[in-house]
C-alpha positions, 0 to 999 in steps of 0.5 A, a space after each residue: 050265342 052258339 051261332 056267334 061262337 061258331 062264326 068267331 071259330 070260323 073266322 079264326 080258322 080261316 085267318 089261320 089257314 091263309 098264312 100257312 098257305 101263303 108259303 106253299 107253291 113253287 119258288 121262283 128262285 133260280 136253281 143253284 149252279 152245278 159245277 162241271 164234272 171233270 173226268 180224265 182217262 188215259 189209254 196206254 198199251 191197251 190199258 185204261 187209267 183209272 181202271 173202268 168203273 162207275 162215275 156218278 153225276 147229277 141229272 142236269 150237271 155239265 160233264 167234261 170227259 178228257 181222253 188221252 190215248 197212245 193210238 188213234 181211236 174214237 171215244 164215245 158216250 152211248 145214249 148221248 151220241 157224243 164222241 171225240 176223235 182221239 189223236 195219239 198223245 193229244 187229249 180229246 174232249 167230250 162236253 155235254 149236259 147229263 140231262 138223261 137219267 140212267 147208266 151209260 157206257 163210255 168206250 172207244 170204238 176201234 180198240 173196243 175198250 170200256 173207259 167207264 160207266 156214267 150213272 146219271 141220277 
């Protein structure tokens, strides 16, 4: 009699575990589309607008940095080795996927101005 009850208990436990484990594992669903992070900076008379600060983006997020300067220079994203040549009055653009986590300086080469710090999490 005890043997029959034990067998029934094991069957019930086994059948209860299968539905629970069916929901486990990885999903084949595609990741949500991430919007492009637009960052716009202006340099005039040696001043950066908006003032340099930290800008956060999600790891894997597309980023577009647009820089307009009143003097010729090069804007550069350290760590990603992406750059844009700046011609006075003409917006320069840097596009990339923020696929590396960390803190990255974005600055100009000639005027040595910090434009902002990019935080990728």
